[in-house]
All heavy atoms as an XYZ file, in Angstrom:
526
protein
N      -3.888      3.013     18.462
C      -5.309      3.285     18.116
C      -5.705      2.397     16.936
O      -5.045      2.311     15.919
C      -5.481      4.745     17.730
C      -6.894      5.029     17.191
S      -7.228      6.796     16.927
C      -6.187      7.160     15.555
N      -6.835      1.685     17.053
C      -7.342      0.899     15.984
C      -8.548      1.565     15.346
O      -9.344      2.143     16.013
C      -7.815     -0.464     16.468
C      -6.696     -1.347     16.980
C      -7.156     -2.713     17.384
C      -5.981     -3.531     17.855
N      -6.394     -4.837     18.178
N      -8.518      1.578     14.007
C      -9.635      2.253     13.297
C     -10.163      1.272     12.302
O      -9.392      0.638     11.568
C      -9.136      3.514     12.564
C     -10.255      4.148     11.796
C      -8.540      4.550     13.504
N     -11.421      1.096     12.301
C     -12.130      0.203     11.340
C     -12.914      1.042     10.314
O     -13.453      2.047     10.707
C     -13.017     -0.763     12.030
N     -12.818      0.621      9.112
C     -13.496      1.364      8.004
C     -14.649      0.505      7.406
O     -14.343     -0.653      7.118
C     -12.539      1.803      6.880
C     -11.587      2.776      7.315
C     -10.239      2.410      7.489
C     -11.888      4.084      7.435
C      -9.316      3.325      7.865
C     -10.944      5.035      7.747
C      -9.687      4.708      8.021
N     -15.779      1.108      7.238
C     -16.789      0.396      6.429
C     -16.528      0.876      5.000
O     -16.025      1.965      4.789
C     -18.223      0.759      6.907
O     -18.490      2.148      6.550
N     -16.851      0.106      3.996
C     -16.656      0.528      2.606
C     -17.366      1.803      2.348
O     -16.826      2.644      1.620
C     -17.110     -0.594      1.661
C     -16.757     -0.241      0.268
C     -15.389     -0.354     -0.215
C     -17.754      0.124     -0.631
C     -15.141      0.049     -1.481
C     -17.394      0.478     -1.900
C     -16.129      0.379     -2.412
N     -18.644      1.960      2.811
C     -19.400      3.127      2.523
C     -18.772      4.412      3.051
O     -18.575      5.344      2.277
C     -20.832      2.990      3.122
C     -21.584      1.924      2.456
O     -21.317      1.543      1.335
O     -22.468      1.345      3.170
N     -18.453      4.458      4.315
C     -17.875      5.713      4.852
C     -16.353      5.744      4.955
O     -15.743      6.827      5.098
N     -15.741      4.594      4.805
C     -14.318      4.495      5.023
C     -13.526      5.301      3.904
O     -12.553      5.979      4.250
N     -13.925      5.113      2.663
C     -13.175      5.813      1.633
C     -13.278      7.249      1.703
O     -12.328      8.013      1.549
C     -13.648      5.331      0.269
C     -12.853      5.689     -0.918
C     -11.381      5.344     -0.799
C     -13.380      5.106     -2.239
N     -14.482      7.708      2.128
C     -14.687      9.224      2.316
C     -13.764      9.659      3.442
O     -13.124     10.743      3.314
C     -16.079      9.480      2.581
C     -16.431     10.999      2.758
C     -17.901     11.262      3.047
C     -18.122     12.719      3.261
N     -19.546     12.954      3.584
N     -13.769      8.977      4.543
C     -12.927      9.363      5.710
C     -11.451      9.312      5.325
O     -10.661     10.162      5.666
C     -13.180      8.401      6.878
C     -12.418      8.710      8.169
C     -12.734     10.085      8.716
C     -12.750      7.677      9.171
N     -11.080      8.276      4.587
C      -9.684      8.148      4.086
C      -9.290      9.297      3.270
O      -8.261      9.968      3.486
C      -9.546      6.825      3.266
C      -8.107      6.639      2.784
C      -7.174      5.990      3.645
C      -7.802      6.932      1.488
C      -5.937      5.785      3.130
C      -6.474      6.663      1.046
C      -5.561      6.126      1.838
N     -10.061      9.712      2.323
C      -9.745     10.898      1.457
C      -9.703     12.187      2.182
O      -8.914     13.111      1.908
C     -10.758     10.939      0.243
C     -10.484      9.842     -0.735
C     -11.360      9.991     -1.986
N     -11.019      9.018     -2.960
C     -11.795      8.535     -3.818
N     -13.048      8.921     -3.884
N     -11.357      7.696     -4.685
N     -10.494     12.316      3.197
C     -10.519     13.586      3.972
C      -9.229     13.759      4.797
O      -8.805     14.857      5.099
C     -11.708     13.612      4.946
C     -13.051     13.766      4.235
C     -14.165     13.620      5.200
O     -14.067     13.053      6.285
N     -15.392     14.162      4.850
N      -8.616     12.679      5.211
C      -7.485     12.656      6.009
C      -6.115     12.336      5.286
O      -5.104     12.321      5.864
C      -7.617     11.716      7.168
C      -8.687     12.180      8.071
O      -8.538     13.134      8.882
N      -9.873     11.551      8.061
N      -6.234     12.071      4.000
C      -5.049     11.627      3.235
C      -4.395     12.848      2.622
O      -4.926     13.948      2.521
C      -5.515     10.673      2.082
N      -3.179     12.654      2.206
C      -2.489     13.633      1.379
C      -1.830     12.990      0.224
O      -1.458     11.773      0.372
C      -1.412     14.447      2.285
C      -0.367     13.534      2.884
C       0.877     13.391      2.216
C      -0.568     12.970      4.066
C       1.807     12.577      2.810
C       0.395     12.166      4.681
C       1.669     11.937      4.021
N      -1.608     13.719     -0.786
C      -1.035     13.092     -2.079
C       0.487     13.172     -1.931
O       1.057     14.165     -1.543
C      -1.473     13.933     -3.296
C      -0.998     13.340     -4.528
C      -1.578     14.068     -5.735
N      -3.017     13.983     -5.810
C      -3.705     12.964     -6.399
N      -3.009     11.996     -6.964
N      -4.942     12.926     -6.362
N       1.098     12.035     -2.353
C       2.554     12.000     -2.312
C       3.015     11.226     -3.587
O       2.321     10.218     -3.908
C       3.036     11.196     -1.093
C       4.513     11.316     -0.831
C       4.907     10.723      0.590
O       4.025     10.305      1.321
N       6.113     10.786      0.887
N       4.053     11.716     -4.202
C       4.522     11.079     -5.407
C       5.886     10.421     -5.085
O       6.703     11.015     -4.385
C       4.756     12.119     -6.511
O       3.538     12.775     -6.738
C       5.227     11.493     -7.808
N       6.127      9.154     -5.612
C       7.312      8.445     -5.383
C       7.946      8.169     -6.757
O       7.283      7.868     -7.700
C       6.977      7.079     -4.746
C       6.410      7.264     -3.316
C       5.027      7.201     -3.160
C       7.190      7.385     -2.263
C       4.491      7.306     -1.916
C       6.667      7.569     -0.968
C       5.284      7.507     -0.797
N       9.304      8.232     -6.748
C       9.962      7.876     -8.036
C       9.918      6.391     -8.283
O       9.733      5.594     -7.378
C      11.440      8.349     -7.708
C      11.557      8.233     -6.241
C      10.213      8.604     -5.702
N      10.094      6.042     -9.567
C      10.117      4.569     -9.955
C      11.206      3.889     -9.160
O      12.281      4.391     -8.939
C      10.412      4.544    -11.444
N      10.823      2.739     -8.614
C      11.748      1.841     -7.893
C      11.780      2.200     -6.393
O      12.564      1.562     -5.642
N      11.051      3.250     -5.920
C      11.043      3.551     -4.503
C      10.515      2.438     -3.685
O       9.521      1.771     -4.084
C      10.258      4.860     -4.275
N      11.019      2.230     -2.525
C      10.514      1.113     -1.575
C       9.668      1.922     -0.542
O      10.214      2.755      0.190
C      11.665      0.372     -0.973
C      12.443     -0.317     -2.027
C      11.203     -0.601      0.105
C      13.702     -1.064     -1.601
N       8.401      1.522     -0.475
C       7.517      2.181      0.488
C       7.627      1.534      1.821
O       7.443      2.136      2.881
C       6.087      2.185     -0.069
C       5.907      2.822     -1.447
C       4.371      2.841     -1.748
C       6.473      4.207     -1.509
N       7.666      0.193      1.877
C       7.867     -0.586      3.079
C       8.466     -1.954      2.767
O       8.407     -2.356      1.614
C       6.566     -0.683      3.866
C       5.426     -1.280      3.075
C       5.198     -2.662      3.053
C       4.527     -0.493      2.330
C       4.170     -3.189      2.337
C       3.506     -1.022      1.661
C       3.325     -2.367      1.580
N       8.966     -2.566      3.712
C       9.491     -3.886      3.550
C       8.774     -4.973      4.374
O       8.164     -4.536      5.410
C      10.976     -4.009      3.881
C      11.847     -3.149      3.039
C      13.305     -3.297      3.417
N      14.176     -2.442      2.672
C      14.654     -2.783      1.470
N      14.359     -3.914      0.914
N      15.428     -1.959      0.771
N       8.791     -6.215      4.020
C       8.181     -7.291      4.723
C       8.696     -7.269      6.204
O       9.905     -7.130      6.413
C       8.572     -8.585      4.090
C       7.920     -9.812      4.758
C       8.218    -11.025      3.934
O       8.382    -11.065      2.714
N       8.380    -12.138      4.611
N       7.807     -7.232      7.157
C       8.156     -7.313      8.528
C       8.136     -5.881      9.144
O       8.269     -5.794     10.428
N       8.046     -4.823      8.380
C       7.981     -3.467      8.946
C       6.715     -3.275      9.756
O       5.644     -3.945      9.434
C       7.954     -2.416      7.840
C       9.309     -2.176      7.150
O      10.309     -2.762      7.677
O       9.335     -1.457      6.239
N       6.774     -2.459     10.789
C       5.562     -2.172     11.596
C       4.670     -1.284     10.633
O       5.113     -0.375      9.982
C       5.943     -1.314     12.779
C       4.880     -1.012     13.665
C       5.298     -0.310     14.955
O       6.376     -0.630     15.505
O       4.549      0.605     15.390
N       3.376     -1.597     10.731
C       2.432     -0.780      9.938
C       2.223      0.553     10.460
O       1.929      0.742     11.660
C       1.076     -1.566      9.943
C       1.191     -2.945      9.257
C       0.015     -0.743      9.185
C      -0.006     -3.826      9.441
N       2.502      1.553      9.631
C       2.335      2.941     10.052
C       1.523      3.806      9.037
O       1.229      4.877      9.377
C       3.719      3.547     10.342
O       4.481      3.553      9.153
N       1.399      3.239      7.798
C       0.723      3.991      6.772
C      -0.186      3.041      5.965
O       0.031      1.906      5.883
C       1.706      4.604      5.769
C       2.578      5.671      6.449
O       2.081      6.573      7.008
N       3.910      5.409      6.370
N      -1.163      3.690      5.258
C      -2.068      2.980      4.335
C      -1.874      3.749      3.039
O      -1.875      4.909      3.020
C      -3.522      3.051      4.757
C      -4.408      2.406      3.718
C      -3.652      2.330      6.105
N      -1.668      3.053      1.968
C      -1.472      3.604      0.658
C      -2.581      3.330     -0.280
O      -3.005      2.203     -0.359
C      -0.106      3.099     -0.027
C       1.061      3.509      0.789
C       1.597      2.634      1.713
C       1.721      4.734      0.630
C       2.761      2.938      2.473
C       2.823      5.034      1.405
C       3.306      4.114      2.337
O       4.431      4.529      3.058
N      -3.036      4.335     -0.979
C      -4.008      4.232     -2.021
C      -3.323      4.629     -3.351
O      -2.912      5.764     -3.441
C      -5.272      5.050     -1.749
C      -6.378      5.073     -2.893
C      -6.922      3.736     -3.010
C      -7.424      6.131     -2.541
N      -3.151      3.669     -4.209
C      -2.474      4.011     -5.464
C      -3.440      4.619     -6.456
O      -4.417      3.994     -6.800
C      -1.835      2.677     -6.101
C      -1.153      3.013     -7.351
C      -0.859      2.027     -5.106
N      -3.189      5.845     -6.797
C      -4.090      6.543     -7.622
C      -3.674      6.544     -9.133
O      -4.475      6.617    -10.013
C      -4.086      8.095     -7.171
C      -5.007      8.964     -7.920
O      -6.226      8.530     -8.160
O      -4.644     10.027     -8.331
N      -2.381      6.354     -9.303
C      -1.869      6.379    -10.706
C      -0.491      5.701    -10.659
O       0.299      5.854     -9.828
C      -1.675      7.823    -11.185
C      -1.277      7.889    -12.607
O      -0.537      7.106    -13.134
N      -1.887      8.877    -13.284
N      -0.356      4.861    -11.712
C       0.936      4.171    -11.794
C       0.955      2.698    -11.598
O      -0.090      2.025    -11.737
N       2.089      2.152    -11.205
C       2.355      0.696    -11.075
C       2.954      0.455     -9.714
O       3.875      1.182     -9.350
C       3.163      0.165    -12.202
C       3.404     -1.287    -12.209
C       2.445     -2.145    -12.660
C       4.541     -1.815    -11.624
C       2.688     -3.515    -12.688
C       4.779     -3.186    -11.596
C       3.836     -4.038    -12.124
N       2.495     -0.563     -9.039
C       3.140     -0.972     -7.790
C       3.485     -2.450     -7.799
O       2.671     -3.196     -8.287
C       2.300     -0.562     -6.584
C       3.005     -0.802     -5.287
C       0.977     -1.306     -6.551
C       2.370     -0.087     -4.097
N       4.593     -2.793     -7.327
C       5.007     -4.238     -7.232
C       4.999     -4.642     -5.774
O       5.694     -4.028     -4.926
C       6.384     -4.423     -7.844
C       6.931     -5.777     -7.747
C       8.344     -5.737     -8.363
C       9.073     -7.032     -8.080
N      10.419     -7.041     -8.594
N       4.309     -5.652     -5.511
C       4.282     -6.211     -4.104
C       4.973     -7.545     -4.129
O       4.725     -8.399     -4.947
C       2.754     -6.430     -3.684
C       1.891     -5.239     -3.675
C       0.470     -5.647     -3.377
C       2.339     -4.148     -2.740
N       5.881     -7.734     -3.159
C       6.610     -9.028     -3.100
C       6.609     -9.522     -1.714
O       6.419     -8.741     -0.752
C       8.080     -8.850     -3.547
O       8.758     -7.930     -2.618
C       8.207     -8.344     -4.929
N       6.726    -10.782     -1.555
C       6.798    -11.461     -0.209
C       7.851    -12.537     -0.370
O       7.770    -13.397     -1.282
C       5.470    -12.003      0.122
C       5.522    -12.757      1.411
C       4.135    -13.335      1.816
N       4.220    -14.242      2.944
C       4.083    -13.844      4.212
N       3.721    -12.635      4.511
N       4.188    -14.705      5.176
N       8.694    -12.667      0.561
C       9.704    -13.680      0.583
C       9.157    -14.838      1.502
O       8.891    -14.623      2.673
C      11.068    -13.263      1.111
C      12.003    -14.371      1.112
C      11.576    -12.086      0.198
N       9.017    -16.003      0.911
C       8.515    -17.143      1.677
C       9.591    -17.707      2.578
O      10.756    -17.428      2.411
C       7.930    -18.209      0.687
C       6.847    -17.672     -0.158
C       5.566    -17.361      0.509
O       5.345    -17.976      1.595
O       4.836    -16.499      0.087
N       9.192    -18.587      3.503
C      10.180    -19.160      4.423
C      11.238    -19.987      3.672
O      12.336    -20.173      4.194
C       9.496    -20.002      5.491
O       8.683    -20.998      4.899
C       8.615    -19.158      6.414
N      10.899    -20.542      2.575
C      11.814    -21.358      1.738
C      12.767    -20.491      0.964
O      13.578    -20.956      0.206
C      11.133    -22.340      0.886
C      10.245    -21.758     -0.176
O      10.188    -20.490     -0.317
N       9.441    -22.579     -0.849
N      12.600    -19.164      1.034
C      13.549    -18.184      0.326
C      12.999    -17.719     -1.064
O      13.591    -16.891     -1.648
N      11.870    -18.402     -1.473
C      11.358    -18.014     -2.797
C      10.534    -16.728     -2.679
O       9.911    -16.473     -1.652
C      10.445    -19.074     -3.305
C      11.211    -20.361     -3.666
C      10.350    -21.432     -4.204
N       9.778    -21.008     -5.480
C       8.915    -21.665     -6.232
N       8.477    -22.849     -5.774
N       8.465    -21.160     -7.341
N      10.699    -15.922     -3.696
C       9.968    -14.630     -3.717
C       8.647    -14.778     -4.476
O       8.620    -15.195     -5.634
C      10.869    -13.538     -4.350
C      10.249    -12.177     -4.302
C      11.179    -11.147     -5.005
O      11.643    -11.331     -6.125
O      11.410    -10.123     -4.343
N       7.557    -14.317     -3.866
C       6.361    -14.346     -4.564
C       6.054    -12.881     -4.956
O       6.185    -11.959     -4.208
C       5.167    -14.715     -3.527
C       3.819    -14.529     -4.048
C       3.254    -15.408     -4.986
C       2.999    -13.463     -3.676
C       1.997    -15.266     -5.503
C       1.758    -13.306     -4.163
C       1.227    -14.175     -5.091
N       5.717    -12.678     -6.248
C       5.506    -11.295     -6.773
C       4.179    -11.201     -7.317
O       3.633    -12.013     -8.074
C       6.545    -11.066     -7.978
C       7.999    -11.204     -7.454
C       6.318     -9.638     -8.558
C       8.993    -11.131     -8.602
N       3.471    -10.053     -6.891
C       2.153     -9.716     -7.474
C       2.197     -8.293     -7.974
O       2.635     -7.392     -7.249
C       1.109     -9.873     -6.379
N       1.851     -8.040     -9.178
C       1.876     -6.659     -9.722
C       0.448     -6.183     -9.774
O      -0.490     -6.828    -10.290
N       0.265     -4.915     -9.323
C      -1.044     -4.338     -9.322
C      -0.982     -3.066    -10.097
O      -0.121     -2.233     -9.811
C      -1.519     -4.085     -7.895
C      -1.665     -5.284     -6.972
C      -2.019     -4.777     -5.538
C      -2.646     -6.222     -7.483
N      -1.900     -2.799    -10.995
C      -1.866     -1.541    -11.756
C      -3.136     -0.720    -11.376
O      -4.218     -1.194    -11.296
C      -1.856     -1.871    -13.233
C      -1.705     -0.704    -14.128
C      -1.704     -1.068    -15.624
N      -0.770     -2.169    -15.875
C       0.443     -1.994    -16.317
N       0.918     -0.836    -16.361
N       1.169     -3.091    -16.593
N      -2.926      0.568    -11.254
C      -3.989      1.506    -11.067
C      -4.059      2.433    -12.207
O      -3.057      2.929    -12.694
C      -3.723      2.281     -9.789
O      -4.702      3.199     -9.573
N      -5.260      2.603    -12.774
C      -5.504      3.458    -13.932
C      -5.790      4.853    -13.457
O      -6.556      5.115    -12.532
C      -6.608      2.911    -14.750
C      -6.154      1.508    -15.222
C      -6.926      3.827    -15.931
C      -7.203      0.718    -16.000
């Protein structure tokens, strides 16, 4: 099933169907190449996103949510 969200109504729909979950520091939520099964909205804390390029180098982006 494909679902498209508009910015106006999408966040409201997301919040109505979402549930809160807490993860310990260092937890891996998904890995590169995993099948998409969840959408995460970071409400509090720090998340590290990484991608391994074809040359083996790791690209790191850190996102902080207040």
